[in-house]
Every structure is written in C-alpha cells, then in structure tokens.
C-alpha positions in Angstrom: 128.8 -10.7 -74.4 130.3 -13.2 -76.9 127.9 -14.8 -79.5 128.9 -17.0 -82.4 125.7 -17.4 -84.5 126.1 -20.1 -87.1 123.9 -21.6 -89.7 125.0 -25.2 -89.3 127.4 -25.4 -86.3 131.1 -25.6 -86.1 131.5 -27.1 -89.5 135.0 -25.7 -90.4 138.3 -24.7 -88.9 137.6 -21.0 -89.2 134.5 -21.3 -87.0 136.2 -23.6 -84.5 139.1 -21.2 -84.3 136.7 -18.3 -83.7 135.1 -20.1 -80.8 138.5 -21.0 -79.3 139.6 -17.4 -79.5 136.4 -16.2 -77.9 136.7 -18.8 -75.2 140.3 -17.9 -74.4 141.3 -21.4 -73.3 141.5 -24.9 -74.7 138.2 -26.8 -75.2 139.6 -29.5 -72.9 139.6 -27.0 -70.0 136.0 -25.8 -70.5 132.5 -27.0 -69.8 129.9 -27.0 -72.5 126.1 -27.3 -72.1 124.2 -28.5 -75.2 120.6 -27.3 -75.5 118.5 -29.4 -77.9 115.1 -27.7 -77.2 114.5 -26.3 -80.7 115.1 -29.7 -82.3 112.2 -31.5 -80.6 109.6 -29.4 -82.4 110.9 -30.6 -85.8 109.2 -33.6 -87.4 110.9 -36.5 -89.0 114.3 -38.0 -88.6 116.6 -36.3 -86.1 119.9 -37.8 -87.3 121.0 -34.3 -88.2 120.8 -33.3 -84.5 122.7 -36.4 -83.4 125.4 -35.8 -86.0 125.9 -32.2 -84.8 125.9 -33.3 -81.1 128.6 -35.9 -81.9 130.6 -33.3 -83.8 130.5 -30.9 -80.9 131.2 -33.6 -78.3 134.2 -34.7 -80.4 135.9 -31.4 -79.7 137.0 -32.8 -76.4 135.4 -30.7 -73.6 136.2 -31.1 -70.0 132.5 -31.6 -69.4 129.7 -32.0 -72.0 126.2 -31.7 -70.5 122.7 -31.7 -72.1 120.0 -29.3 -70.9 116.4 -29.2 -72.0 114.7 -25.9 -71.2 111.2 -27.3 -70.7 110.0 -29.3 -67.7 112.7 -28.3 -65.2 112.5 -25.6 -62.5 113.8 -22.3 -63.9 116.5 -21.9 -61.3 117.8 -25.4 -62.1 118.1 -24.4 -65.7 119.9 -21.2 -64.9 122.2 -22.9 -62.5 123.2 -25.4 -65.3 123.8 -22.5 -67.7 126.0 -20.8 -65.1 128.0 -24.0 -64.7 129.0 -23.9 -68.4 131.7 -21.9 -70.1 130.0 -22.4 -73.5 126.3 -22.5 -74.1 125.6 -24.4 -77.4 122.0 -24.1 -78.6 120.9 -26.5 -81.3 118.7 -25.8 -84.4 115.1 -26.8 -85.1 112.0 -24.6 -84.7 113.2 -21.1 -83.5 109.6 -20.2 -82.5 109.5 -23.1 -80.1 112.9 -22.2 -78.7 111.8 -18.5 -78.2 108.5 -19.5 -76.6 110.3 -22.0 -74.3 112.6 -19.2 -73.0 109.8 -16.7 -72.5 107.2 -19.2 -71.4 109.4 -20.6 -68.6 110.5 -17.2 -67.4 114.1 -17.7 -68.4 114.8 -14.7 -70.5 116.4 -12.4 -67.9 118.5 -15.1 -66.2 119.6 -16.6 -69.5 120.7 -13.2 -70.8 122.6 -12.5 -67.6 124.4 -15.8 -67.8 125.5 -15.0 -71.3 127.3 -11.8 -70.2 130.2 -14.0 -68.9 129.9 -17.0 -71.2 130.3 -17.8 -74.9 127.1 -18.6 -76.8 127.1 -20.7 -79.9 123.9 -21.0 -81.9 123.0 -23.3 -84.8 120.2 -22.2 -87.1 117.3 -21.7 -84.7 119.7 -21.2 -81.9 121.1 -18.2 -83.8 117.8 -16.7 -84.7 116.4 -15.8 -81.3 118.3 -12.5 -80.6 116.5 -10.2 -83.0 113.8 -7.8 -81.7 112.2 -8.4 -85.1 111.5 -12.1 -84.2 107.7 -11.6 -84.4 104.6 -12.8 -86.2 105.3 -10.0 -88.7 108.7 -11.3 -89.6 107.3 -14.8 -89.8 105.0 -13.5 -92.5 107.8 -11.6 -94.3 110.1 -14.6 -94.2 107.4 -17.0 -95.1 107.6 -19.5 -92.2 104.4 -18.8 -90.4 103.6 -22.6 -90.6 106.5 -23.1 -88.1 104.6 -20.9 -85.7 101.2 -22.3 -86.4 102.3 -25.9 -85.9 102.9 -24.9 -82.2 99.2 -23.8 -82.0 100.4 -20.1 -81.8 99.8 -17.0 -83.8 102.2 -14.7 -82.0 105.7 -14.8 -80.7 107.6 -12.5 -78.3 111.4 -12.0 -78.9 113.1 -13.4 -75.7 116.1 -11.0 -75.9 115.6 -8.3 -78.5 119.3 -7.4 -78.7 119.5 -6.5 -82.4 117.3 -5.0 -85.0 118.7 -7.3 -87.7 117.3 -10.7 -88.4 119.4 -13.8 -89.3 118.2 -16.3 -91.9 120.4 -19.4 -92.2 121.2 -22.1 -94.8 121.6 -19.8 -97.9 122.7 -22.0 -100.8 122.4 -25.2 -98.6 121.8 -28.5 -100.4 119.5 -29.4 -97.6 117.3 -26.3 -98.4 117.6 -26.1 -102.2 115.0 -23.4 -102.5 117.2 -21.0 -100.5 119.0 -19.3 -103.4 119.5 -15.7 -104.4 116.0 -15.4 -105.9 114.5 -16.6 -102.6 116.6 -14.1 -100.6 115.6 -11.3 -103.1 111.9 -12.0 -102.6 112.3 -11.7 -98.8 114.3 -8.5 -99.1 111.7 -7.0 -101.3 109.1 -7.5 -98.5 111.3 -6.8 -95.4 111.2 -3.6 -93.4 114.1 -4.7 -91.2 117.8 -5.6 -91.8 118.6 -9.2 -92.7 121.7 -11.3 -92.7 121.5 -14.4 -95.0 124.4 -16.9 -94.2 125.4 -20.2 -95.6 126.4 -23.3 -93.7 130.1 -22.3 -93.5 129.4 -18.8 -92.0 128.7 -17.2 -88.6 127.8 -13.8 -87.3 130.2 -13.0 -84.5 129.1 -10.6 -81.8 132.0 -9.7 -79.5 131.8 -6.9 -76.9 129.1 -5.2 -78.8 130.9 -5.4 -82.2 129.3 -7.4 -85.0 131.3 -9.0 -87.8 131.1 -12.0 -90.1 133.3 -15.2 -89.9 133.2 -17.3 -93.0 134.7 -19.9 -95.3 131.6 -19.6 -97.4 129.1 -16.9 -98.7 126.7 -14.5 -97.1 124.6 -11.4 -97.8 123.5 -8.5 -95.7 120.7 -6.1 -96.5 120.4 -3.1 -94.2 
C-alpha cells in the first residue's frame, strides 16, 4: 500500500517527485480520480478547493476524473476507484469524509482498491487512516464542532490502519493559531501518537514503512 498524506497537496517539487516515484511511471501515462467529498461539508468560499483541483489537473494526467462518494451505488464508486492509478482525496471536514465511507459501506472495497494504487490525501483526506479517529480524539484535538455540525456525536474510523493521528497545517498562515503552543496543548492532553505537519510536508507510507517527506517543518510525539 502506498499513501502520501499531505497537509496541503502537491505544493512543492519534493512532494511531486515522491508521488512520481511511488507511481512508477509518468503522470501522463496514469489515470487519477479526484474525490472532493470532504470539501462539500466546509462552509464559505471553496476557491481553495478549485485552486488545488487545478494544480493537480495541471500535472497532465492521461485521465482526470472526479468522484463524489455520496449518492452513487457503492459498486459504481468502487469501480471508479479501481479504474484509477492514483486516488486523490481532497480536504475539508474529515468527519464527513469518514462517515461517507462507512455510511455508504465503502470501507472494505476502498481499502482493497488502495492495495494496488497510490493514495494522495490533502488535509482531511490524510486524516482518515488512524484508528484514533474517534469522538475522543475530537475532544483532545479540539474540533468537536466539526463533528457536531454534521448532527453527529460519534465517528467510526473507516480504516484504522495506524495508531498515530495526523494533524495538518502547522505554522500555516491560513490557520494562524496552529503554532507550537497550540501543538503543545494538544500533546499535553493526548494519549495517542500525533504527527503535526506543515503545508510543505507529507507522511509517506510505503509497503508498511512510514517516513516523512518535507521541504518544511513537522513534529512527531509518540
């Protein structure tokens, strides 16, 4: 399984080169499916999502498809995933994304598809693999409002592959509160490992091995 879990997408050459290496062929010879599901639960202007979509599209794929996880027959969703070489899952509300996968019965098929494809996550798309994606971690991290806005009080991790939790956008100008003091407060409450990554960093999971790919800064607290 090959996962490239970013905070803000393929923002620099190091991250794009990491994806190219994981893919093992030129982008122009590969199909990509773009999943915007998490973004639709976010309020306000969605120019950030369109900018990222354009950035990814601009890499020159053989085929660039868009796939919404809700409202389609599960087998159709899984067939579309299987048609892709790269599954790119956009940011937004990670609880909505997780609940869309579990609520539509997609978890097992989605995970099976990823065994022979490359997965790229942006923010919310990178946060759904922890077994600690629960209402408890929402309380620890301080984002229960993102769960409650969905009319929910609980969340089930769709995959539960890792014990560590990923929190993106450290030091980001778009999230000015996410500084070292913010991370320290979370670490003081957490009873699970956490990666904090900035917008130029990704966690790479390749054949069971985890490392960090970065042109920026990151923190890990076991």
